[in-house]
C-alpha positions in Angstrom: 0.0 0.0 0.0 1.4 3.4 -0.9 1.3 6.1 1.7 -0.2 9.4 0.6 1.5 12.6 1.5 0.1 14.9 4.1 -1.7 18.0 2.8 1.2 20.3 3.5 3.2 23.0 1.9 6.1 21.4 -0.1 8.7 23.0 2.2 7.6 20.5 4.9 9.0 17.7 2.8 12.3 19.6 2.4 12.4 20.3 6.1 11.8 16.6 6.9 14.6 15.6 4.5 17.2 17.6 6.4 17.1 16.1 9.8 20.6 16.2 11.3 23.2 16.5 8.5 23.8 18.8 5.6 22.7 17.5 2.2 23.2 18.6 -1.3 20.4 19.1 -3.8 20.8 15.7 -5.5 20.5 13.9 -2.1 17.5 16.0 -1.2 15.9 15.3 -4.6 16.3 11.6 -4.0 14.5 11.7 -0.7 11.6 13.8 -2.0 10.2 11.9 -5.0 7.8 13.8 -7.2 9.3 17.2 -6.5 10.8 18.8 -9.5 14.3 20.3 -9.3 12.8 23.7 -9.9 10.3 23.4 -7.0 13.0 22.0 -4.7 15.3 25.0 -5.6 12.4 27.4 -4.9 11.6 25.8 -1.6 15.2 25.9 -0.5 15.4 29.6 -1.3 12.2 30.2 0.7 13.6 28.2 3.7 16.9 30.1 3.4 15.0 33.5 3.3 13.0 32.5 6.4 16.2 31.5 8.3 15.3 27.8 8.5 18.3 26.5 6.4 21.8 27.7 5.6 23.3 27.3 2.2 27.0 26.4 2.2 29.2 26.5 -0.9 32.0 23.9 -0.8 34.9 25.1 -3.0 35.7 21.8 -4.8 35.8 20.9 -8.4 33.0 20.8 -9.2 31.6 23.2 -6.7 29.1 21.6 -4.3 26.2 23.3 -2.5 24.9 21.9 0.7 22.0 22.9 2.9 21.5 22.3 6.6 19.0 23.3 9.2 19.6 26.3 11.4 18.6 26.3 15.1 15.3 27.9 14.0 14.8 25.1 11.5 15.7 22.4 14.0 13.1 23.8 16.5 10.4 22.9 14.0 11.5 19.3 13.8 9.1 17.9 16.3 6.2 19.7 14.6 7.2 18.4 11.2 7.6 14.8 12.5 4.2 15.0 14.3 2.5 16.0 11.0 4.3 13.2 9.1 3.3 10.7 11.8 -0.3 11.8 11.5 -0.2 11.5 7.7 1.3 8.0 7.9 -1.4 6.9 10.3 -4.5 8.6 8.8 -3.8 9.1 5.1 -2.5 5.6 4.5 -5.8 4.1 5.7 -8.4 3.2 3.2 -11.7 4.9 3.8 -14.3 2.6 5.4 -17.9 3.6 5.1 -18.6 7.3 5.4 -16.3 10.2 6.0 -15.1 11.2 9.4 -17.4 14.2 9.2 -20.4 11.8 9.0 -19.1 9.6 11.8 -18.3 12.6 14.1 -20.5 15.5 13.2 -19.5 18.9 14.8 -21.2 19.9 18.0 -24.1 22.3 17.5 -23.3 25.9 18.0 -25.6 28.0 20.2 -27.0 31.1 18.7 -25.8 34.3 20.4 -28.5 36.4 22.0 
């Protein structure tokens, strides 16, 4: 059975792919199937602009670029993992019967007077 992804912004997948070590774009692309190189590059720029990742240039031939989480980015780790855990538990399950909304209707709201 294939696990569906959580309904999240694509940067969540990038954030989850950078747990404890710096990674280059090819490594990140490998761990995030279905995300184009262009989208990955855009998400990395957004994360860098928000101060969640740092971009490091390694002066080798050829030049390598690596990304790693900042302290701010690491502080989101538990939240990202919680969302991923929820997605693995709830989105991987086939629907049985009606929707959750039918099984658990919202409580009635009292009219204000």
